[in-house]
Phi, psi and omega in degrees: 000317180296320179295319179298318179296319180296317179295322178296319179294321179295319179297318178297319180297315180294324177295319178295319178297322180294328180276349181284142180300138177302327179297319179294318179297317178297318179298318179296319178296319180299312180297319178298318180293322179296317179295317178298320179299320179292318182288318186260018182306316179298333180274320186277330184294125181284342182219167171292124183295342181255002181288120182267134177229088185292347178273356184225051179282151177052038178290141178284169177303136180198188182295322182277325178232100188297327179249005181091191181231167179265195183296336179262006180081014179278142183291123183291320180298317179297320180291324177293319181295313178289328179295335178299331182297303181289327180292335175265327183295317181300304178300327179297315179295317180302314183289320179300315182289311184292321180291321179296308181294316181297322179293317178299314179299317181296317180294318179296315181296317182290323184282315184284318180062195175056225183296322180299314179296320180295316180296315180297319180297319179293321178296320178298318180296324178294317180295337178295339180288351182240092179302149184301319182294322177294318176300321179297316180296316180295318180296323177294322179295328182274312187258353180095159182288158180154200182272313192282326183300306178292328179296314180293322180295316178294325177300315178294319182293331181276342183303309182296329179293316179293314183298322182296313182293313182292329179298316181297320178291319180294323177298317178296319179291324182297330184268006178284154185300328185294332178293316177297322179296319179294323178295319178297326179285353178090014178289135184291150180303319181296319180294320178297316183295317185278324185268341185234306181295310184300312178301325179287342176271350187302317178304316178294320179298318180296316179295316179299320180296318179295314179296316179297324179299316180297315179294320180295323178297317178295316181296316181292323176296322178295319179296316178294322179298322180284356180082017183254356180249234177297145186249150174301148007267027180301138178279104179211143185297319177296320177296321180295321177298317181293315181296324183278356183297318180294330182287338180299319180296328181277359177093018180233080184274006190303313186297307180296321183295311182295317181294315179296324181294318181291325175296313181298313182295320180294316181295315179297318180297319178295320178294323177297316179295321179295320178296319178295316181295318179297320179290320182295321183254015174054051178263122180237148176094002180289136179196168175203000000 
C-alpha cells in the first residue's frame, strides 16, 4: 500500500511537471544552478578568484581558463562562481529583514485597525518618500562602503513597500467570517494572527519575497557598480561589471558582459518563477 501511494504521488508530480511551461522549468533550473554555484564555489572554481597573473591578462577562453581572464589575469569563471555567494547573500538578507518587519507591521495594522492602522499607514506613506536605493547611497556616505551599509538601508527602504501590500491582503482576510467565529470561540488575537491569518498570507509573502529578491539584487549590483558597495578585489557580480568597464574600451568586454549576463538571467528567472507561482495560487496585487 505504501509503495502504491509513493508511485501515485510520483505520477502526479510528473504530470504536473509535464503541464508546466518550459519557460518556467528553465527558470527553475537556472535558479537552482545559481544556488548550487554559490554553495559549491570552492569545489567548482578551477582557480583562486583573487590570484593575480600579470603575465596572462585578457586571456581568451581556453582549457585553463574556460571564460578567460580579466585585466589582472584572474580567472573569470572562478570570480563568477564566488561572486554568486555575495550576490545572493545580500538580497537574501534584505528580503529576510524587510519581509519579517513588513509582515509584522501589516498584521498589527490589519488586526488593530482604527487609530493604530491610521498611524501606521501615515508612517508608511512618509517612508515612501525615501527610495531604497537613495537610502543605500546615503548610508554608504555616512557609514562607508561595504556589505552591510547598503544591505541594511535597502532592508529599511523595502519595509513600507512590503507592509503596504500585505496590509491590504491582511485587512481583507481579517474581515472574513472565520475570524469572527474564532473570536467568538475565545481564541486569542495573537493565536488567530499566527495560526490563521499568517498561513493564509503565505502565498502573497512568497511572491513578494521573490519579486523583492530580484529588485534587491539589481539595487545591490547598482550600488557596487557605482563603487559604493563591495569593493575590489571582492568577487561580486556588480563589482565585476564595474571593474570590466574600462576593459570594454580596450576591446575586452568579457568581464562586464559575463557578470551583467548572470545578473540579468538570474533576475529574469526569479521574476518568471514569481509570475508562475502567483498565477498558480491566484495571488494578485503583488508588487515592489
